C-alpha positions as CSV (number, residue, x, y, z in Angstrom):
1,M,52.1,93.1,133.8
2,T,55.3,92.0,132.0
3,R,58.2,90.4,134.0
4,I,60.0,93.8,133.4
5,E,57.3,95.6,135.3
6,A,57.1,93.1,137.9
7,H,60.7,92.9,138.6
8,E,61.5,93.5,142.4
9,D,64.1,96.1,141.7
10,F,61.8,98.3,139.6
11,A,60.2,101.3,140.9
12,M,56.4,101.8,141.1
13,F,54.2,104.3,139.3
14,G,55.2,103.3,135.8
15,E,59.0,104.3,136.2
16,P,61.9,102.1,135.3
17,P,64.6,101.4,137.9
18,D,67.5,103.8,138.7
19,V,69.9,101.0,138.1
20,V,69.8,98.4,135.4
21,P,69.3,95.0,137.2
22,D,71.7,92.0,136.6
23,D,69.4,89.1,136.0
24,L,67.4,89.8,132.8
25,S,67.4,88.0,129.4
26,A,68.5,89.6,126.3
27,D,64.9,90.3,125.2
28,E,64.1,91.7,128.6
29,Y,67.1,94.0,128.4
30,F,65.8,95.2,125.0
31,E,62.3,95.9,126.4
32,L,64.0,97.7,129.5
33,G,66.2,99.8,127.0
34,D,63.0,100.9,125.3
35,W,61.4,101.9,128.4
36,Y,64.4,103.8,129.6
37,H,64.3,105.6,126.3
38,K,60.7,106.6,126.5
39,S,61.3,107.8,130.1
40,K,64.1,109.9,128.7
41,K,66.8,108.2,130.5
42,L,69.3,107.9,127.7
43,E,72.4,106.6,129.6
44,L,70.3,103.7,131.3
45,A,68.8,103.0,128.0
46,R,72.1,102.7,126.2
47,E,73.5,100.5,129.0
48,A,70.4,98.1,128.9
49,L,70.5,97.7,125.2
50,H,74.4,97.1,125.3
51,R,73.7,94.4,127.8
52,S,71.1,92.8,125.3
53,I,73.8,92.7,122.7
54,A,76.5,91.4,125.0
55,L,74.3,88.3,126.1
56,D,74.2,86.9,122.6
57,S,75.5,89.1,119.7
58,S,74.1,86.8,117.0
59,A,70.6,86.8,118.5
60,P,67.6,88.6,117.0
61,S,67.3,90.6,120.0
62,A,71.0,92.0,119.6
63,Q,70.2,93.0,116.0
64,R,67.1,94.9,117.4
65,A,69.1,96.5,120.0
66,R,71.8,97.5,117.6
67,N,69.1,99.1,115.2
68,Y,67.5,100.8,118.1
69,L,70.7,102.4,119.2
70,D,71.3,103.6,115.7
71,Q,68.0,105.2,115.2
72,N,67.4,106.4,118.7
73,I,70.2,106.7,121.1
74,P,73.6,108.4,120.1
75,S,76.7,106.7,121.6
76,K,77.5,109.6,124.0
77,L,75.1,112.4,123.9
78,S,72.2,112.1,126.7
79,C,70.2,115.3,125.8
80,T,66.8,114.4,124.7
81,D,66.2,118.0,123.5
82,T,69.1,118.0,121.2
83,I,67.9,114.6,119.7
84,L,64.4,116.0,119.2
85,K,66.0,119.0,117.5
86,F,68.1,116.9,115.3
87,H,64.9,115.1,114.0
88,G,63.3,118.3,113.5
89,I,66.1,119.5,111.2
90,A,66.0,116.1,109.3
91,M,62.2,116.6,108.7
92,S,62.8,120.1,107.0
93,A,66.1,118.9,105.0
94,F,64.3,118.0,101.9
95,S,62.5,121.3,101.5
96,S,65.4,123.5,102.9
97,P,68.7,121.5,102.5
98,G,70.8,124.7,102.8
99,R,69.3,125.7,106.0
100,A,69.6,122.2,107.4
101,E,73.0,122.0,106.6
102,K,73.9,125.2,108.6
103,Q,71.8,123.9,111.5
104,W,73.5,120.6,111.5
105,Q,76.9,122.4,111.5
106,E,75.7,124.6,114.4
107,M,74.7,121.3,116.3
108,I,78.1,119.9,115.5
109,D,79.8,123.0,117.0
110,E,77.6,122.8,120.1
111,H,77.7,119.0,120.4
112,P,81.0,117.8,119.0
113,D,80.5,114.1,120.4
114,F,77.0,113.9,118.7
115,E,77.6,111.5,115.6
116,W,74.3,111.9,113.8
117,P,74.5,115.4,112.6
118,Y,78.0,114.6,110.9
119,R,76.5,111.8,108.9
120,S,73.5,113.8,107.9
121,L,75.7,116.7,106.9
122,A,77.9,114.5,104.9
123,E,74.9,113.0,103.0
124,S,73.4,116.4,102.1
125,I,76.7,117.8,101.0
126,L,77.1,114.8,98.7
127,R,73.6,115.3,97.2
128,R,74.0,119.0,96.9
129,T,77.6,119.4,95.8
130,G,79.3,116.2,95.4
131,D,82.2,117.4,97.6
132,L,83.8,113.8,98.5
133,D,86.6,115.2,100.6
134,R,84.4,117.2,102.9
135,A,81.8,114.3,103.2
136,K,84.6,111.9,103.9
137,A,85.8,114.0,106.7
138,L,82.6,114.4,108.3
139,L,81.8,110.6,108.2
140,E,85.3,109.8,109.6
141,K,84.5,112.0,112.6
142,A,81.2,110.3,113.0
143,L,82.9,106.9,113.1
144,E,85.5,108.1,115.3
145,I,83.0,109.0,117.8
146,S,80.9,105.8,117.2
147,P,82.8,103.1,115.3
148,E,79.9,101.0,115.1
149,Y,77.4,103.5,113.9
150,V,76.0,101.6,111.0
151,P,74.3,104.4,109.0
152,A,77.8,106.1,108.8
153,L,79.4,102.8,107.8
154,I,76.9,102.5,104.9
155,S,77.2,106.2,103.8
156,M,81.0,105.7,103.8
157,A,80.8,102.7,101.7
158,G,78.6,104.6,99.3
159,L,81.3,107.3,99.3
160,W,84.1,105.0,98.5
161,I,82.0,103.7,95.6
162,A,81.7,107.1,94.3
163,D,85.5,107.5,94.6
164,M,86.0,104.2,92.8
165,E,87.7,102.6,95.8
166,Y,85.8,99.4,95.8
167,D,87.9,97.5,98.2
168,Q,87.5,100.2,100.8
169,A,83.7,100.0,100.1
170,R,83.8,96.2,100.7
171,R,85.5,96.7,104.0
172,C,82.9,99.1,105.3
173,L,80.0,97.0,104.0
174,A,81.5,93.9,105.7
175,K,81.8,95.7,109.0
176,A,78.2,97.2,108.7
177,R,76.9,93.7,107.8
178,D,78.6,92.0,110.8
179,L,76.7,94.6,113.0
180,S,73.5,94.8,111.2
181,N,72.8,91.8,108.8
182,D,69.2,92.5,108.1
183,N,69.8,96.2,107.0
184,E,68.3,96.8,103.4
185,N,70.6,99.7,102.6
186,I,73.6,97.4,103.0
187,A,72.0,95.0,100.5
188,E,71.3,97.8,98.1
189,I,74.8,99.2,98.1
190,Q,76.1,95.5,97.9
191,R,74.3,95.1,94.7
192,S,75.6,98.3,93.2
193,L,79.1,97.2,94.2
194,E,78.6,94.0,92.4
195,I,77.3,95.6,89.2
196,L,80.2,97.9,89.1
197,N,82.6,94.9,89.6
198,T,81.1,93.4,86.4
199,L,81.8,96.5,84.4
200,R,85.5,96.8,85.5
């Protein structure tokens, strides 16, 4: 039994507590956030992971918590069925991109505060049509909903590079790096930006 499971405030029978406790370490808050997520208690998972980050924003546990939030828990949405549906659309996007785009737009219409489909739709539009303006509008909306949504910041940096706005790209990458300094996609786009700079 871990300290999380043994905590006096925690419910029995394998269920996490109904209220996030106040006396845990950053690693324990991360563990608790994962437990809440697996129990489909997304609001509590979000709170526990944000507490992990707040305790020491430069610690490895904070990095893990940020990555976990980006990949598993939207900033406002708390409907697990919608999240599962999003992942299902993403799985089919490579074989049916047009259909996926339509489904992501429907999801946006139904859940306008869910940032993930904005970014996925923007990425798909860039690949299929190269419509920078539409993709930019979608990414801006995703970042309006969740300013620290690292995947959207990375996508926006790539868009600025495609539009030859390199200073804007650097600013997006700098913010993304501050939030997620071990993200391989950031390093990849940074290398592309450096190569383009040598050709200017």
